[in-house]
HTML snippet that shows the backbone in 3Dmol.js (N, CA, C, O; Angstrom):
<script src="https://3Dmol.org/build/3Dmol-min.js"></script>
<div id="view" style="width:600px;height:400px;position:relative"></div>
<script>
const pdb = `
ATOM      1  N   MET A   1       0.827  -1.183   0.000  1.00  0.00           N
ATOM      2  CA  MET A   1       0.000   0.000   0.000  1.00  0.00           C
ATOM      3  C   MET A   1       0.868   1.242   0.000  1.00  0.00           C
ATOM      4  O   MET A   1       2.024   1.227   0.423  1.00  0.00           O
ATOM      5  N   ARG A   2       0.272   2.313  -0.488  1.00  0.00           N
ATOM      6  CA  ARG A   2       0.904   3.624  -0.440  1.00  0.00           C
ATOM      7  C   ARG A   2       0.037   4.544   0.402  1.00  0.00           C
ATOM      8  O   ARG A   2      -1.189   4.431   0.397  1.00  0.00           O
ATOM      9  N   LEU A   3       0.666   5.439   1.112  1.00  0.00           N
ATOM     10  CA  LEU A   3      -0.029   6.441   1.911  1.00  0.00           C
ATOM     11  C   LEU A   3       0.025   7.752   1.138  1.00  0.00           C
ATOM     12  O   LEU A   3       1.108   8.244   0.823  1.00  0.00           O
ATOM     13  N   VAL A   4      -1.147   8.322   0.828  1.00  0.00           N
ATOM     14  CA  VAL A   4      -1.242   9.492  -0.041  1.00  0.00           C
ATOM     15  C   VAL A   4      -2.074  10.575   0.634  1.00  0.00           C
ATOM     16  O   VAL A   4      -3.124  10.290   1.210  1.00  0.00           O
ATOM     17  N   ASN A   5      -1.605  11.815   0.563  1.00  0.00           N
ATOM     18  CA  ASN A   5      -2.385  12.936   1.077  1.00  0.00           C
ATOM     19  C   ASN A   5      -3.059  13.620  -0.100  1.00  0.00           C
ATOM     20  O   ASN A   5      -2.391  14.144  -0.991  1.00  0.00           O
ATOM     21  N   GLU A   6      -4.375  13.610  -0.098  1.00  0.00           N
ATOM     22  CA  GLU A   6      -5.159  14.258  -1.153  1.00  0.00           C
ATOM     23  C   GLU A   6      -6.053  15.308  -0.522  1.00  0.00           C
ATOM     24  O   GLU A   6      -7.000  14.992   0.198  1.00  0.00           O
ATOM     25  N   ALA A   7      -5.735  16.563  -0.806  1.00  0.00           N
ATOM     26  CA  ALA A   7      -6.534  17.691  -0.305  1.00  0.00           C
ATOM     27  C   ALA A   7      -6.712  17.636   1.208  1.00  0.00           C
ATOM     28  O   ALA A   7      -7.791  17.922   1.726  1.00  0.00           O
ATOM     29  N   GLY A   8      -5.645  17.265   1.911  1.00  0.00           N
ATOM     30  CA  GLY A   8      -5.683  17.236   3.369  1.00  0.00           C
ATOM     31  C   GLY A   8      -6.199  15.948   3.983  1.00  0.00           C
ATOM     32  O   GLY A   8      -6.195  15.805   5.205  1.00  0.00           O
ATOM     33  N   ALA A   9      -6.642  15.010   3.162  1.00  0.00           N
ATOM     34  CA  ALA A   9      -7.128  13.718   3.663  1.00  0.00           C
ATOM     35  C   ALA A   9      -6.080  12.643   3.366  1.00  0.00           C
ATOM     36  O   ALA A   9      -5.552  12.584   2.255  1.00  0.00           O
ATOM     37  N   TRP A  10      -5.780  11.804   4.339  1.00  0.00           N
ATOM     38  CA  TRP A  10      -4.829  10.711   4.155  1.00  0.00           C
ATOM     39  C   TRP A  10      -5.560   9.479   3.664  1.00  0.00           C
ATOM     40  O   TRP A  10      -6.498   8.999   4.299  1.00  0.00           O
ATOM     41  N   LEU A  11      -5.115   8.974   2.516  1.00  0.00           N
ATOM     42  CA  LEU A  11      -5.734   7.807   1.889  1.00  0.00           C
ATOM     43  C   LEU A  11      -4.716   6.688   1.763  1.00  0.00           C
ATOM     44  O   LEU A  11      -3.512   6.932   1.691  1.00  0.00           O
ATOM     45  N   LEU A  12      -5.213   5.458   1.736  1.00  0.00           N
ATOM     46  CA  LEU A  12      -4.391   4.293   1.455  1.00  0.00           C
ATOM     47  C   LEU A  12      -4.738   3.815   0.059  1.00  0.00           C
ATOM     48  O   LEU A  12      -5.899   3.532  -0.239  1.00  0.00           O
ATOM     49  N   HIS A  13      -3.723   3.724  -0.799  1.00  0.00           N
ATOM     50  CA  HIS A  13      -3.902   3.261  -2.171  1.00  0.00           C
ATOM     51  C   HIS A  13      -3.212   1.916  -2.344  1.00  0.00           C
ATOM     52  O   HIS A  13      -2.223   1.616  -1.674  1.00  0.00           O
ATOM     53  N   ASP A  14      -3.752   1.110  -3.256  1.00  0.00           N
ATOM     54  CA  ASP A  14      -3.062  -0.133  -3.603  1.00  0.00           C
ATOM     55  C   ASP A  14      -1.966   0.179  -4.620  1.00  0.00           C
ATOM     56  O   ASP A  14      -1.777   1.336  -4.994  1.00  0.00           O
ATOM     57  N   VAL A  15      -1.251  -0.839  -5.064  1.00  0.00           N
ATOM     58  CA  VAL A  15      -0.124  -0.635  -5.978  1.00  0.00           C
ATOM     59  C   VAL A  15      -0.558  -0.085  -7.340  1.00  0.00           C
ATOM     60  O   VAL A  15       0.275   0.415  -8.095  1.00  0.00           O
ATOM     61  N   HIS A  16      -1.847  -0.172  -7.660  1.00  0.00           N
ATOM     62  CA  HIS A  16      -2.370   0.339  -8.926  1.00  0.00           C
ATOM     63  C   HIS A  16      -2.950   1.745  -8.778  1.00  0.00           C
ATOM     64  O   HIS A  16      -3.496   2.292  -9.736  1.00  0.00           O
ATOM     65  N   GLY A  17      -2.835   2.336  -7.580  1.00  0.00           N
ATOM     66  CA  GLY A  17      -3.334   3.683  -7.360  1.00  0.00           C
ATOM     67  C   GLY A  17      -4.794   3.767  -6.989  1.00  0.00           C
ATOM     68  O   GLY A  17      -5.349   4.865  -6.931  1.00  0.00           O
ATOM     69  N   ARG A  18      -5.436   2.633  -6.736  1.00  0.00           N
ATOM     70  CA  ARG A  18      -6.852   2.635  -6.341  1.00  0.00           C
ATOM     71  C   ARG A  18      -6.973   2.873  -4.839  1.00  0.00           C
ATOM     72  O   ARG A  18      -6.233   2.287  -4.050  1.00  0.00           O
ATOM     73  N   ALA A  19      -7.904   3.731  -4.451  1.00  0.00           N
ATOM     74  CA  ALA A  19      -8.120   4.031  -3.040  1.00  0.00           C
ATOM     75  C   ALA A  19      -8.734   2.824  -2.331  1.00  0.00           C
ATOM     76  O   ALA A  19      -9.732   2.264  -2.784  1.00  0.00           O
ATOM     77  N   LEU A  20      -8.123   2.436  -1.215  1.00  0.00           N
ATOM     78  CA  LEU A  20      -8.632   1.330  -0.401  1.00  0.00           C
ATOM     79  C   LEU A  20      -9.351   1.835   0.846  1.00  0.00           C
ATOM     80  O   LEU A  20     -10.349   1.261   1.281  1.00  0.00           O
ATOM     81  N   ALA A  21      -8.826   2.917   1.408  1.00  0.00           N
ATOM     82  CA  ALA A  21      -9.384   3.422   2.662  1.00  0.00           C
ATOM     83  C   ALA A  21      -8.964   4.870   2.864  1.00  0.00           C
ATOM     84  O   ALA A  21      -7.998   5.351   2.271  1.00  0.00           O
ATOM     85  N   ARG A  22      -9.719   5.547   3.720  1.00  0.00           N
ATOM     86  CA  ARG A  22      -9.363   6.901   4.140  1.00  0.00           C
ATOM     87  C   ARG A  22      -9.167   6.861   5.643  1.00  0.00           C
ATOM     88  O   ARG A  22      -9.968   6.277   6.373  1.00  0.00           O
ATOM     89  N   MET A  23      -8.098   7.486   6.094  1.00  0.00           N
ATOM     90  CA  MET A  23      -7.825   7.533   7.519  1.00  0.00           C
ATOM     91  C   MET A  23      -8.777   8.528   8.177  1.00  0.00           C
ATOM     92  O   MET A  23      -9.362   9.373   7.501  1.00  0.00           O
ATOM     93  N   ALA A  24      -8.929   8.426   9.487  1.00  0.00           N
ATOM     94  CA  ALA A  24      -9.774   9.361  10.242  1.00  0.00           C
ATOM     95  C   ALA A  24      -9.272  10.781  10.020  1.00  0.00           C
ATOM     96  O   ALA A  24      -8.075  10.997   9.832  1.00  0.00           O
ATOM     97  N   ARG A  25     -10.173  11.735  10.040  1.00  0.00           N
ATOM     98  CA  ARG A  25      -9.791  13.133   9.794  1.00  0.00           C
ATOM     99  C   ARG A  25      -8.767  13.635  10.799  1.00  0.00           C
ATOM    100  O   ARG A  25      -7.945  14.489  10.466  1.00  0.00           O
ATOM    101  N   SER A  26      -8.803  13.128  12.006  1.00  0.00           N
ATOM    102  CA  SER A  26      -7.871  13.583  13.049  1.00  0.00           C
ATOM    103  C   SER A  26      -6.509  12.888  12.959  1.00  0.00           C
ATOM    104  O   SER A  26      -5.590  13.251  13.694  1.00  0.00           O
ATOM    105  N   TRP A  27      -6.361  11.895  12.070  1.00  0.00           N
ATOM    106  CA  TRP A  27      -5.122  11.138  11.974  1.00  0.00           C
ATOM    107  C   TRP A  27      -4.079  11.886  11.169  1.00  0.00           C
ATOM    108  O   TRP A  27      -4.395  12.558  10.188  1.00  0.00           O
ATOM    109  N   SER A  28      -2.833  11.762  11.595  1.00  0.00           N
ATOM    110  CA  SER A  28      -1.706  12.247  10.796  1.00  0.00           C
ATOM    111  C   SER A  28      -0.525  11.322  11.066  1.00  0.00           C
ATOM    112  O   SER A  28      -0.424  10.746  12.150  1.00  0.00           O
ATOM    113  N   PRO A  29       0.366  11.175  10.094  1.00  0.00           N
ATOM    114  CA  PRO A  29       1.508  10.283  10.285  1.00  0.00           C
ATOM    115  C   PRO A  29       2.419  10.794  11.391  1.00  0.00           C
ATOM    116  O   PRO A  29       2.470  11.998  11.644  1.00  0.00           O
ATOM    117  N   PRO A  30       3.137   9.896  12.050  1.00  0.00           N
ATOM    118  CA  PRO A  30       4.029  10.326  13.126  1.00  0.00           C
ATOM    119  C   PRO A  30       5.147  11.213  12.588  1.00  0.00           C
ATOM    120  O   PRO A  30       5.748  10.916  11.556  1.00  0.00           O
ATOM    121  N   GLY A  31       5.413  12.285  13.287  1.00  0.00           N
ATOM    122  CA  GLY A  31       6.451  13.224  12.865  1.00  0.00           C
ATOM    123  C   GLY A  31       7.846  12.644  13.026  1.00  0.00           C
ATOM    124  O   GLY A  31       8.118  11.880  13.952  1.00  0.00           O
ATOM    125  N   GLY A  32       8.718  13.019  12.113  1.00  0.00           N
ATOM    126  CA  GLY A  32      10.107  12.619  12.201  1.00  0.00           C
ATOM    127  C   GLY A  32      10.411  11.206  11.741  1.00  0.00           C
ATOM    128  O   GLY A  32      11.557  10.766  11.831  1.00  0.00           O
ATOM    129  N   LEU A  33       9.419  10.490  11.252  1.00  0.00           N
ATOM    130  CA  LEU A  33       9.630   9.119  10.765  1.00  0.00           C
ATOM    131  C   LEU A  33       9.246   9.026   9.303  1.00  0.00           C
ATOM    132  O   LEU A  33       8.419   9.800   8.822  1.00  0.00           O
ATOM    133  N   ASN A  34       9.838   8.088   8.602  1.00  0.00           N
ATOM    134  CA  ASN A  34       9.515   7.841   7.196  1.00  0.00           C
ATOM    135  C   ASN A  34       8.595   6.641   7.074  1.00  0.00           C
ATOM    136  O   ASN A  34       8.772   5.636   7.763  1.00  0.00           O
ATOM    137  N   PHE A  35       7.615   6.752   6.195  1.00  0.00           N
ATOM    138  CA  PHE A  35       6.719   5.634   5.910  1.00  0.00           C
ATOM    139  C   PHE A  35       7.502   4.586   5.124  1.00  0.00           C
ATOM    140  O   PHE A  35       8.036   4.879   4.054  1.00  0.00           O
ATOM    141  N   LEU A  36       7.571   3.371   5.652  1.00  0.00           N
ATOM    142  CA  LEU A  36       8.316   2.305   4.995  1.00  0.00           C
ATOM    143  C   LEU A  36       7.433   1.391   4.167  1.00  0.00           C
ATOM    144  O   LEU A  36       7.764   1.067   3.027  1.00  0.00           O
ATOM    145  N   ARG A  37       6.314   0.977   4.736  1.00  0.00           N
ATOM    146  CA  ARG A  37       5.410   0.091   4.001  1.00  0.00           C
ATOM    147  C   ARG A  37       4.072   0.017   4.720  1.00  0.00           C
ATOM    148  O   ARG A  37       3.945   0.399   5.884  1.00  0.00           O
ATOM    149  N   GLY A  38       3.093  -0.479   4.005  1.00  0.00           N
ATOM    150  CA  GLY A  38       1.767  -0.676   4.581  1.00  0.00           C
ATOM    151  C   GLY A  38       1.142  -1.937   4.036  1.00  0.00           C
ATOM    152  O   GLY A  38       1.361  -2.309   2.883  1.00  0.00           O
ATOM    153  N   GLU A  39       0.367  -2.587   4.869  1.00  0.00           N
ATOM    154  CA  GLU A  39      -0.341  -3.814   4.483  1.00  0.00           C
ATOM    155  C   GLU A  39      -1.747  -3.771   5.061  1.00  0.00           C
ATOM    156  O   GLU A  39      -2.018  -3.049   6.020  1.00  0.00           O
ATOM    157  N   VAL A  40      -2.627  -4.546   4.470  1.00  0.00           N
ATOM    158  CA  VAL A  40      -3.957  -4.705   5.030  1.00  0.00           C
ATOM    159  C   VAL A  40      -3.820  -5.658   6.215  1.00  0.00           C
ATOM    160  O   VAL A  40      -3.519  -6.838   6.037  1.00  0.00           O
ATOM    161  N   GLY A  41      -4.042  -5.143   7.422  1.00  0.00           N
ATOM    162  CA  GLY A  41      -3.960  -5.965   8.620  1.00  0.00           C
ATOM    163  C   GLY A  41      -5.206  -6.807   8.798  1.00  0.00           C
ATOM    164  O   GLY A  41      -5.140  -7.956   9.234  1.00  0.00           O
ATOM    165  N   ALA A  42      -6.354  -6.217   8.453  1.00  0.00           N
ATOM    166  CA  ALA A  42      -7.640  -6.918   8.570  1.00  0.00           C
ATOM    167  C   ALA A  42      -8.682  -6.137   7.785  1.00  0.00           C
ATOM    168  O   ALA A  42      -8.517  -4.949   7.508  1.00  0.00           O
ATOM    169  N   VAL A  43      -9.740  -6.818   7.440  1.00  0.00           N
ATOM    170  CA  VAL A  43     -10.925  -6.171   6.874  1.00  0.00           C
ATOM    171  C   VAL A  43     -12.052  -6.443   7.861  1.00  0.00           C
ATOM    172  O   VAL A  43     -12.389  -7.595   8.135  1.00  0.00           O
ATOM    173  N   VAL A  44     -12.631  -5.369   8.390  1.00  0.00           N
ATOM    174  CA  VAL A  44     -13.646  -5.476   9.432  1.00  0.00           C
ATOM    175  C   VAL A  44     -15.012  -5.180   8.832  1.00  0.00           C
ATOM    176  O   VAL A  44     -15.184  -4.195   8.114  1.00  0.00           O
ATOM    177  N   ARG A  45     -15.963  -6.022   9.125  1.00  0.00           N
ATOM    178  CA  ARG A  45     -17.334  -5.817   8.646  1.00  0.00           C
ATOM    179  C   ARG A  45     -18.137  -5.141   9.748  1.00  0.00           C
ATOM    180  O   ARG A  45     -18.271  -5.679  10.847  1.00  0.00           O
ATOM    181  N   TRP A  46     -18.670  -3.962   9.450  1.00  0.00           N
ATOM    182  CA  TRP A  46     -19.470  -3.197  10.395  1.00  0.00           C
ATOM    183  C   TRP A  46     -20.944  -3.274  10.001  1.00  0.00           C
ATOM    184  O   TRP A  46     -21.285  -3.393   8.824  1.00  0.00           O
ATOM    185  N   ARG A  47     -21.797  -3.203  11.002  1.00  0.00           N
ATOM    186  CA  ARG A  47     -23.243  -3.146  10.765  1.00  0.00           C
ATOM    187  C   ARG A  47     -23.811  -1.932  11.474  1.00  0.00           C
ATOM    188  O   ARG A  47     -23.329  -1.526  12.531  1.00  0.00           O
ATOM    189  N   LYS A  48     -24.831  -1.368  10.880  1.00  0.00           N
ATOM    190  CA  LYS A  48     -25.482  -0.217  11.485  1.00  0.00           C
ATOM    191  C   LYS A  48     -25.931  -0.544  12.906  1.00  0.00           C
ATOM    192  O   LYS A  48     -25.833   0.294  13.803  1.00  0.00           O
ATOM    193  N   ALA A  49     -26.415  -1.747  13.105  1.00  0.00           N
ATOM    194  CA  ALA A  49     -26.907  -2.171  14.419  1.00  0.00           C
ATOM    195  C   ALA A  49     -25.793  -2.252  15.458  1.00  0.00           C
ATOM    196  O   ALA A  49     -26.081  -2.251  16.655  1.00  0.00           O
ATOM    197  N   ASP A  50     -24.541  -2.320  15.043  1.00  0.00           N
ATOM    198  CA  ASP A  50     -23.406  -2.388  15.973  1.00  0.00           C
ATOM    199  C   ASP A  50     -23.069  -1.026  16.591  1.00  0.00           C
ATOM    200  O   ASP A  50     -22.309  -0.957  17.557  1.00  0.00           O
ATOM    201  N   ASN A  51     -23.626   0.043  16.044  1.00  0.00           N
ATOM    202  CA  ASN A  51     -23.327   1.397  16.501  1.00  0.00           C
ATOM    203  C   ASN A  51     -24.356   1.877  17.512  1.00  0.00           C
ATOM    204  O   ASN A  51     -25.468   1.354  17.591  1.00  0.00           O
ATOM    205  N   LYS A  52     -23.962   2.887  18.283  1.00  0.00           N
ATOM    206  CA  LYS A  52     -24.880   3.467  19.250  1.00  0.00           C
ATOM    207  C   LYS A  52     -26.074   4.079  18.528  1.00  0.00           C
ATOM    208  O   LYS A  52     -25.956   4.560  17.401  1.00  0.00           O
ATOM    209  N   GLU A  53     -27.191   4.052  19.176  1.00  0.00           N
ATOM    210  CA  GLU A  53     -28.450   4.540  18.607  1.00  0.00           C
ATOM    211  C   GLU A  53     -28.319   5.968  18.067  1.00  0.00           C
ATOM    212  O   GLU A  53     -28.863   6.275  17.006  1.00  0.00           O
ATOM    213  N   GLU A  54     -27.607   6.842  18.782  1.00  0.00           N
ATOM    214  CA  GLU A  54     -27.518   8.250  18.371  1.00  0.00           C
ATOM    215  C   GLU A  54     -26.734   8.451  17.076  1.00  0.00           C
ATOM    216  O   GLU A  54     -26.853   9.503  16.448  1.00  0.00           O
ATOM    217  N   PHE A  55     -25.931   7.461  16.663  1.00  0.00           N
ATOM    218  CA  PHE A  55     -25.151   7.580  15.431  1.00  0.00           C
ATOM    219  C   PHE A  55     -25.819   6.909  14.231  1.00  0.00           C
ATOM    220  O   PHE A  55     -25.459   7.205  13.091  1.00  0.00           O
ATOM    221  N   ARG A  56     -26.753   6.043  14.452  1.00  0.00           N
ATOM    222  CA  ARG A  56     -27.348   5.251  13.364  1.00  0.00           C
ATOM    223  C   ARG A  56     -28.016   6.090  12.291  1.00  0.00           C
ATOM    224  O   ARG A  56     -27.982   5.720  11.117  1.00  0.00           O
ATOM    225  N   ALA A  57     -28.618   7.200  12.658  1.00  0.00           N
ATOM    226  CA  ALA A  57     -29.308   8.045  11.672  1.00  0.00           C
ATOM    227  C   ALA A  57     -28.324   8.659  10.681  1.00  0.00           C
ATOM    228  O   ALA A  57     -28.724   9.031   9.577  1.00  0.00           O
ATOM    229  N   HIS A  58     -27.051   8.773  11.045  1.00  0.00           N
ATOM    230  CA  HIS A  58     -26.045   9.379  10.183  1.00  0.00           C
ATOM    231  C   HIS A  58     -25.382   8.372   9.248  1.00  0.00           C
ATOM    232  O   HIS A  58     -24.656   8.770   8.337  1.00  0.00           O
ATOM    233  N   LEU A  59     -25.611   7.106   9.451  1.00  0.00           N
ATOM    234  CA  LEU A  59     -24.977   6.062   8.639  1.00  0.00           C
ATOM    235  C   LEU A  59     -25.778   5.826   7.373  1.00  0.00           C
ATOM    236  O   LEU A  59     -27.004   5.728   7.419  1.00  0.00           O
ATOM    237  N   ARG A  60     -25.097   5.736   6.250  1.00  0.00           N
ATOM    238  CA  ARG A  60     -25.756   5.608   4.948  1.00  0.00           C
ATOM    239  C   ARG A  60     -26.017   4.169   4.533  1.00  0.00           C
ATOM    240  O   ARG A  60     -26.835   3.920   3.647  1.00  0.00           O
ATOM    241  N   ARG A  61     -25.335   3.220   5.161  1.00  0.00           N
ATOM    242  CA  ARG A  61     -25.483   1.815   4.775  1.00  0.00           C
ATOM    243  C   ARG A  61     -25.820   0.969   5.992  1.00  0.00           C
ATOM    244  O   ARG A  61     -25.522   1.348   7.125  1.00  0.00           O
ATOM    245  N   ASP A  62     -26.436  -0.165   5.754  1.00  0.00           N
ATOM    246  CA  ASP A  62     -26.731  -1.097   6.836  1.00  0.00           C
ATOM    247  C   ASP A  62     -25.512  -1.950   7.187  1.00  0.00           C
ATOM    248  O   ASP A  62     -25.332  -2.346   8.339  1.00  0.00           O
ATOM    249  N   VAL A  63     -24.669  -2.231   6.170  1.00  0.00           N
ATOM    250  CA  VAL A  63     -23.468  -3.053   6.357  1.00  0.00           C
ATOM    251  C   VAL A  63     -22.366  -2.474   5.474  1.00  0.00           C
ATOM    252  O   VAL A  63     -22.628  -2.066   4.342  1.00  0.00           O
ATOM    253  N   TRP A  64     -21.121  -2.435   5.991  1.00  0.00           N
ATOM    254  CA  TRP A  64     -19.985  -1.986   5.192  1.00  0.00           C
ATOM    255  C   TRP A  64     -18.718  -2.609   5.745  1.00  0.00           C
ATOM    256  O   TRP A  64     -18.697  -3.144   6.853  1.00  0.00           O
ATOM    257  N   GLU A  65     -17.668  -2.527   4.953  1.00  0.00           N
ATOM    258  CA  GLU A  65     -16.382  -3.077   5.355  1.00  0.00           C
ATOM    259  C   GLU A  65     -15.368  -1.947   5.477  1.00  0.00           C
ATOM    260  O   GLU A  65     -15.416  -0.972   4.728  1.00  0.00           O
ATOM    261  N   ALA A  66     -14.454  -2.089   6.424  1.00  0.00           N
ATOM    262  CA  ALA A  66     -13.397  -1.106   6.642  1.00  0.00           C
ATOM    263  C   ALA A  66     -12.052  -1.817   6.692  1.00  0.00           C
ATOM    264  O   ALA A  66     -11.929  -2.904   7.258  1.00  0.00           O
ATOM    265  N   VAL A  67     -11.054  -1.191   6.095  1.00  0.00           N
ATOM    266  CA  VAL A  67      -9.694  -1.732   6.106  1.00  0.00           C
ATOM    267  C   VAL A  67      -9.006  -1.271   7.383  1.00  0.00           C
ATOM    268  O   VAL A  67      -9.007  -0.081   7.700  1.00  0.00           O
ATOM    269  N   ALA A  68      -8.424  -2.207   8.110  1.00  0.00           N
ATOM    270  CA  ALA A  68      -7.596  -1.897   9.276  1.00  0.00           C
ATOM    271  C   ALA A  68      -6.132  -2.074   8.840  1.00  0.00           C
ATOM    272  O   ALA A  68      -5.649  -3.201   8.738  1.00  0.00           O
ATOM    273  N   PRO A  69      -5.437  -0.972   8.585  1.00  0.00           N
ATOM    274  CA  PRO A  69      -4.087  -1.080   8.017  1.00  0.00           C
ATOM    275  C   PRO A  69      -3.023  -1.373   9.082  1.00  0.00           C
ATOM    276  O   PRO A  69      -3.192  -1.083  10.266  1.00  0.00           O
ATOM    277  N   GLU A  70      -1.935  -1.951   8.610  1.00  0.00           N
ATOM    278  CA  GLU A  70      -0.724  -2.076   9.411  1.00  0.00           C
ATOM    279  C   GLU A  70       0.312  -1.205   8.709  1.00  0.00           C
ATOM    280  O   GLU A  70       0.769  -1.534   7.614  1.00  0.00           O
ATOM    281  N   LEU A  71       0.676  -0.100   9.340  1.00  0.00           N
ATOM    282  CA  LEU A  71       1.593   0.862   8.756  1.00  0.00           C
ATOM    283  C   LEU A  71       2.920   0.789   9.496  1.00  0.00           C
ATOM    284  O   LEU A  71       2.948   0.807  10.727  1.00  0.00           O
ATOM    285  N   VAL A  72       4.017   0.708   8.755  1.00  0.00           N
ATOM    286  CA  VAL A  72       5.345   0.585   9.343  1.00  0.00           C
ATOM    287  C   VAL A  72       6.146   1.847   9.029  1.00  0.00           C
ATOM    288  O   VAL A  72       6.250   2.263   7.875  1.00  0.00           O
ATOM    289  N   TYR A  73       6.709   2.444  10.074  1.00  0.00           N
ATOM    290  CA  TYR A  73       7.533   3.637   9.960  1.00  0.00           C
ATOM    291  C   TYR A  73       8.922   3.347  10.503  1.00  0.00           C
ATOM    292  O   TYR A  73       9.106   2.456  11.333  1.00  0.00           O
ATOM    293  N   GLY A  74       9.893   4.109  10.025  1.00  0.00           N
ATOM    294  CA  GLY A  74      11.238   3.934  10.546  1.00  0.00           C
ATOM    295  C   GLY A  74      12.047   5.199  10.437  1.00  0.00           C
ATOM    296  O   GLY A  74      13.212   5.223  10.834  1.00  0.00           O
TER     297      GLY A  74
END
`;
const viewer = $3Dmol.createViewer("view");
viewer.addModel(pdb, "pdb");
viewer.setStyle({}, {cartoon: {color: "spectrum"}});
viewer.zoomTo();
viewer.render();
</script>
C-alpha cells in the first residue's frame, strides 16, 4: 500500500493507485519518521446495528467493510 495525502485527507492506495481506505480526519503520520510500508492488517465488517443509537441516523449503509491497516515507519 501507499499512503497518499489528497486535499488534506490521508488515503491508502493499492499498488495500482486505487483508493482502499481513508484515515480518520484527526489522523496524521508520526512526525520525524519515514513511511516504509503498509499492508492490510484486517478487513472489518461493520453493521449499522453495531453502533450506538444516536449515530445510526447518520450512517448511509446497513453493512460496510473497513480496512484496518498495518503501517510501518522507521
